[in-house]
C-alpha positions as CSV (number, residue, x, y, z in Angstrom):
1,M,10.1,-6.0,22.0
2,Q,9.6,-2.4,20.6
3,L,12.0,-0.4,18.6
4,E,11.7,3.5,18.4
5,F,12.1,5.1,14.8
6,H,11.9,8.6,13.6
7,Q,11.2,9.5,9.7
8,V,13.0,12.5,8.4
9,D,13.0,14.7,5.1
10,A,16.5,15.4,4.4
11,F,18.0,18.0,2.1
12,A,14.4,20.0,2.7
13,S,13.2,23.1,4.7
14,R,9.5,21.7,4.8
15,P,7.8,18.6,5.1
16,F,7.2,16.2,1.9
17,T,10.1,17.6,0.0
18,G,13.7,16.5,0.0
19,N,14.6,12.6,0.6
20,P,12.8,10.6,3.5
21,A,15.0,8.4,5.5
22,M,14.0,6.2,8.4
23,V,16.4,6.4,11.4
24,Y,16.8,3.7,14.2
25,R,19.1,4.7,17.4
26,L,20.0,1.2,18.7
27,D,21.6,0.2,22.1
28,A,23.3,-2.9,20.3
29,W,23.2,-4.3,16.7
30,L,20.2,-6.3,15.5
31,D,21.0,-9.5,13.3
32,D,21.7,-8.1,9.7
33,A,18.8,-10.0,8.2
34,L,16.4,-8.3,10.6
35,M,17.8,-5.0,9.8
36,Q,17.2,-5.9,6.1
37,Q,13.7,-6.9,6.7
38,I,12.8,-3.6,8.8
39,A,14.4,-1.5,6.0
40,A,11.9,-3.5,3.4
41,E,8.9,-3.0,5.8
42,H,9.5,0.7,5.8
43,N,10.1,0.6,2.1
44,L,12.0,3.9,1.7
45,A,15.1,4.5,-0.2
46,E,17.2,4.4,2.9
47,T,16.7,3.2,6.7
48,A,19.6,4.1,8.8
49,F,20.7,2.1,12.0
50,V,23.1,3.9,14.6
51,V,24.9,2.3,17.5
52,K,27.1,4.4,19.9
53,E,30.5,3.0,20.0
54,G,32.8,5.0,22.7
55,A,32.8,8.7,21.2
56,V,31.8,7.6,17.8
57,W,28.4,6.7,16.2
58,H,28.7,3.5,14.0
59,I,26.0,3.7,11.2
60,R,24.8,1.5,8.5
61,W,22.2,1.9,5.7
62,F,19.8,-0.4,4.0
63,T,17.8,0.0,1.0
64,P,14.8,-2.0,0.7
65,T,16.8,-4.8,-0.7
66,A,20.5,-4.3,0.1
67,E,23.0,-2.7,2.6
68,V,25.0,0.2,1.0
69,P,28.5,1.5,1.8
70,L,27.7,5.1,1.8
71,C,24.5,7.1,2.1
72,G,24.3,11.1,2.5
73,H,20.9,11.9,3.1
74,A,20.1,9.2,5.7
75,T,23.4,10.2,7.5
76,L,22.0,13.9,7.6
77,A,18.8,12.4,8.9
78,S,20.6,10.5,11.5
79,A,22.3,13.6,13.0
80,H,19.2,15.6,12.8
81,V,17.5,12.7,15.1
82,L,20.4,12.4,17.3
83,L,20.4,16.4,17.8
84,E,16.6,17.1,18.0
85,C,15.0,13.6,19.4
86,Y,17.9,12.4,21.7
87,G,19.4,15.8,23.0
88,E,23.0,15.3,21.4
89,R,24.9,18.3,22.1
90,A,28.2,18.1,20.3
91,Q,28.8,20.7,17.4
92,V,30.2,17.8,15.4
93,L,29.0,14.4,15.4
94,E,31.6,11.6,14.4
95,F,30.4,8.8,12.4
96,T,32.1,5.6,11.3
97,C,30.9,3.3,8.5
98,L,31.8,0.8,5.8
99,S,33.3,3.9,3.7
100,G,35.4,5.4,6.6
101,A,35.0,8.2,9.0
102,L,32.2,10.6,8.5
103,R,31.1,14.1,10.0
104,V,28.3,16.1,10.4
105,S,28.5,19.6,12.0
106,R,26.0,22.4,12.6
107,E,26.5,25.9,10.8
108,G,23.4,27.8,11.7
109,S,20.2,26.2,10.2
110,L,22.4,23.9,8.1
111,L,23.7,20.3,8.8
112,V,27.0,20.0,7.0
113,L,28.0,16.5,5.9
114,D,32.0,16.0,5.8
115,F,32.5,13.0,3.4
116,P,35.4,11.4,1.4
117,Q,35.5,12.4,-2.2
118,R,34.9,9.8,-4.9
119,L,37.0,10.3,-7.9
120,T,35.4,8.9,-11.2
121,Q,37.3,8.0,-14.3
122,P,36.5,7.8,-17.9
123,C,35.3,4.3,-19.2
124,E,34.4,2.6,-22.3
125,L,31.0,1.8,-21.4
126,Q,29.5,4.9,-23.4
127,A,27.8,2.4,-26.0
128,A,26.1,0.2,-23.6
129,V,24.9,3.2,-21.5
130,E,23.6,4.9,-24.6
131,Q,21.8,1.7,-25.6
132,A,20.2,1.3,-22.1
133,M,19.4,5.0,-21.9
134,G,17.9,5.2,-25.2
135,R,19.7,8.3,-26.4
136,A,23.3,9.9,-27.0
137,V,25.1,11.2,-23.9
138,T,28.0,13.4,-23.6
139,E,30.2,11.4,-21.5
140,V,30.3,8.4,-19.2
141,R,32.4,7.9,-16.1
142,V,32.9,5.2,-13.4
143,L,33.4,5.0,-9.8
144,P,35.5,1.8,-9.5
145,G,34.5,-0.7,-6.8
146,L,36.3,-3.8,-5.5
147,D,34.4,-5.9,-7.8
148,G,34.7,-3.7,-10.8
149,V,32.0,-0.8,-11.4
150,Q,30.6,0.5,-8.1
151,E,28.5,3.5,-9.9
152,L,27.9,5.0,-13.4
153,M,28.1,8.7,-13.9
154,V,26.6,10.0,-17.1
155,V,27.3,13.6,-18.2
156,L,24.4,15.3,-20.5
157,D,24.6,18.5,-22.3
158,S,21.9,20.4,-20.3
159,E,19.4,20.7,-17.3
160,A,16.4,20.4,-19.7
161,E,17.7,17.2,-20.8
162,V,18.2,15.8,-17.3
163,R,14.7,16.7,-16.4
164,A,13.0,15.5,-19.4
165,Y,14.7,12.0,-19.3
166,Q,12.5,9.1,-18.8
167,P,14.4,5.9,-17.5
168,N,13.7,2.4,-18.9
169,L,14.3,0.8,-15.5
170,P,15.0,-2.8,-16.5
171,A,17.6,-1.6,-19.0
172,L,19.3,0.5,-16.5
173,A,19.3,-2.4,-14.1
174,S,21.0,-4.5,-16.4
175,L,24.2,-2.0,-16.4
176,P,26.9,-2.8,-14.1
177,G,27.1,-0.9,-10.8
178,L,24.8,0.0,-8.1
179,G,23.0,2.8,-9.9
180,V,23.2,5.5,-12.8
181,L,23.7,9.1,-11.9
182,I,23.1,11.6,-14.6
183,T,24.1,15.3,-14.4
184,A,24.6,18.4,-16.5
185,P,25.2,22.1,-16.1
186,G,22.4,24.0,-14.4
187,E,20.4,27.0,-15.2
188,R,20.1,28.4,-11.6
189,H,22.7,26.1,-10.2
190,D,26.2,25.2,-10.9
191,F,25.0,21.5,-11.7
192,V,21.9,19.2,-11.5
193,S,21.6,15.7,-11.2
194,R,19.3,12.8,-10.9
195,Y,20.1,9.1,-9.6
196,F,18.5,5.7,-10.7
197,A,19.3,2.6,-8.7
198,P,16.5,-0.1,-9.8
199,S,18.8,-3.1,-9.0
200,I,18.8,-2.3,-5.4
201,G,15.3,-1.3,-5.1
202,I,15.5,2.4,-5.8
203,N,14.0,3.4,-9.1
204,E,14.9,7.2,-8.6
205,D,16.3,8.4,-5.5
206,P,14.9,12.1,-4.5
207,V,17.9,13.4,-3.2
208,T,21.3,11.6,-2.9
209,G,24.0,12.9,-0.8
210,S,26.7,10.2,-1.6
211,T,26.4,10.8,-5.3
212,H,27.6,14.4,-4.8
213,C,30.9,12.8,-3.4
214,M,31.3,12.2,-7.1
215,L,29.9,15.1,-8.5
216,V,31.6,17.8,-6.7
217,P,35.0,16.9,-7.6
218,Y,34.0,16.6,-11.3
219,W,32.2,19.8,-11.3
220,A,34.8,21.8,-9.2
221,E,37.4,20.8,-11.7
222,R,35.3,21.6,-14.8
223,L,33.9,24.9,-13.4
224,G,37.3,25.7,-11.7
225,K,35.7,26.6,-8.3
226,P,35.5,24.8,-4.9
227,E,32.0,25.9,-4.0
228,L,29.0,24.9,-5.8
229,S,25.3,25.0,-5.6
230,A,23.5,21.9,-6.8
231,F,20.1,20.7,-7.3
232,Q,18.7,17.1,-7.8
233,C,15.6,17.7,-9.9
234,S,13.5,14.5,-8.9
235,A,9.7,15.0,-8.3
236,R,10.3,16.1,-4.6
237,G,13.6,17.9,-5.4
238,G,16.3,19.0,-3.2
239,E,19.0,22.0,-2.8
240,L,22.4,21.1,-1.8
241,H,25.5,23.6,-0.8
242,C,28.6,22.0,-1.7
243,R,32.4,22.6,-1.1
244,L,35.4,20.8,-2.1
245,E,38.2,20.9,0.8
246,G,41.1,18.8,-0.3
247,E,40.0,15.3,-0.4
248,R,36.9,16.0,1.6
249,V,33.3,17.2,0.2
250,K,31.4,19.1,2.3
251,I,27.6,18.9,1.5
252,A,25.0,21.1,3.5
253,G,21.2,21.0,3.7
254,Q,18.3,21.3,6.1
255,A,16.2,18.5,7.9
256,V,12.5,18.2,8.9
257,L,11.3,15.5,11.4
258,V,7.9,14.3,10.0
259,A,7.0,11.1,12.0
260,S,8.0,9.1,14.9
261,G,6.8,5.6,16.4
262,R,7.3,2.2,17.5
263,L,8.0,-1.1,15.5
264,N,6.7,-4.2,17.2
265,L,8.9,-7.0,17.0
266,P,7.9,-10.6,17.4
267,P,9.5,-12.5,20.4
268,A,12.7,-14.1,19.6
């Protein structure tokens, strides 16, 4: 049995920048364990699987070690694949996932993610975070989850501090939640960020759409404006055009197809 895959650099205008994701369009769901094995084989931050269910695309995302509830860059990559490789003609693609309804629309050369906002709140983990990071921080906020902490957001004073930070990955992995997001005011953008999730197999994610569902409400309130320019200053880097609309976050970027192929599966 063979499965067709496509690798896309999301939030990128040229190959080898932005965040790579692998995309599989399936006729029916594979076994969960097999999808996890496929994601581990590709060893990218995210592998997305999409199945058409009526008028909606059901989408799931796997890191090399775990399924996650929301992923922006692999949704952008999936929309690009459906439009450019499989001839989808809709101006708006409707998705459903563990986090609810998602949409991706075309606006000129950009693909625009329409995601739910994810509101963070103050917490009492600053001492633990500072110990794990080996430095003082300005603020620590938390995105609550069903089992307590889903994500940690750490605010620093400057873009230079975000860029210069050298993570102690085992220490970060010991903190609660899926990952640690660091952010600060930007020099040429409204804000910058980096995201580390070593506990789920992602040492540093190049460009993370889902974390901007946390970042945009925070910075929109702090800066007093709904439209924001963002840059994730990883080694590959990625620019995101963001807008807060009520309880929804719009995140726009480009995507580039870099590879296609077939995966050979052993007989059942």
